[in-house]
N, C-alpha and C positions, 0 to 999 in steps of 0.2 A: 713050261710055265716060266714067265719072266717076272722081274720086280714090278712091272707095270700091270700084270694081271693077277687076279685072285681066283682061287677055286671057289666052288659053291660053299664049301665048309668055311673058308676064310671070310666070305661075304656074310654068311650067317652070323659068324662070331663078331665081325666088325659092326654089323648093323642090328644085331639082336632080332633077326627074322629067321623063319624056317626055310628049308629047301623048297618046300611046297609053295611058299610065298614067292620065292624067286622064280620058280617055274611058272607060276600063275602070271606074274608080271611079264615074263617072256612070252607066254601065250597071248597076252593082251597087247603085245607089241609095244611095251613100255621099256623093256630091256632087250639088248641084242648081244648076248655073250658069244664069244668065239666057240665053235663046237670043234672038239678034238676027239673024235670017236664018241663015246658016251660022256666024256668030260666037258663041262662048261667052264670057260675061262672069262672072267669079267674084267673089262678094261677100266681105265680111269673114267672114261665117259659113262660107262655103266654105273660106276660108283657115284658119280655126280648126279646122274639121273635118279638112282635109288634114293639118294639123300633128298632130292626134290620131291619124289613120290611120297616118301614118308612124311615130309613136312606138309605137303598138300593134303594128305589124308588127315593129318592132325588138325588142319584148318577146315576140314569138312568138304574139300574138293572131291568130286566124283572121279573115278578112274578115267572116265572119258574126257572130263575137263583137263585132267593132268596130261593125258596122252596128247590132246590137241595143243596144249601149251608147250609141251616138250617138243612137239613137231615144228613149232614156230621158231625154234632155235636156228634152223637152217634157212630162214627166209632171205637172209642176205642184207639185212638192214641194221646190223650190229645189235640185234636183239631188241630193237625199239618196239616192234610189233608184239613180240613176246612179253616185254615188260608192260606195255600198255594194256594188253588183254589180261595179263595176270593181275594187274592193279584193279581193273574193272571187276573181275570175278571175286577177288579178295574183298573188295569193298562190299559187294553183295553178300558174301558169306559173313562178314563182320556184322552187317546190319541184321542178318538172320540170327546170329549168335546172341546179339544184344537183345533182340525180341524174345528169344528163348530164355535168356537170363531174367528178363522182366517177368515173363510168365511163371518161371520157376520161383522167383521172389514172391510173387502173389500167392502161388500155391503153398509155399512155405508159411507165409503169414496166415493164410486160411487154416492150414493144418494146426499151427500153433494155437490159434483161437479155438479150434475144435477140441484140442487136447485140454485147454484150460476149462472149457465147458464140461468136458468129460471128467476132469478132476473134481469140479464142483458137484457134478451129479453123483460121482462115487462117494464123495465126502458126505453128501446129504443122505445117501443110502446107509452109510456107516453110522451116521448120527441117529437115524431112525431106528436102526437095529439096536444101538446101545440104549436108546430111550425105552425100547420095548422090553429090554432085559430087566 
């Protein structure tokens, strides 16, 4: 192990992920650690890729989208294609997230209205009960 590589435990600690997550990303060909017997050593490139994977997941990218975008790094055009494609996908995800937020805002408003109605109904039941006593 050198200063440029991290063990699976060090990667887990640095990125707050589980060993299972790292092995899963390796199986999905998102990370390519150096294998030293049973030991996995993660390079700076792996760390950069993991950072992008986690960010992409946070933004709603699928693992397949992330894999395809990461693979565009080596196209040889100074990442122009990678940036353009990432921008297009991110724009689509942002639009979807904004639609979800609008739907959620509507659902929240509807639920609040139903709760107010429920409060009035419960209050009228309580008033009827008190009047009957």
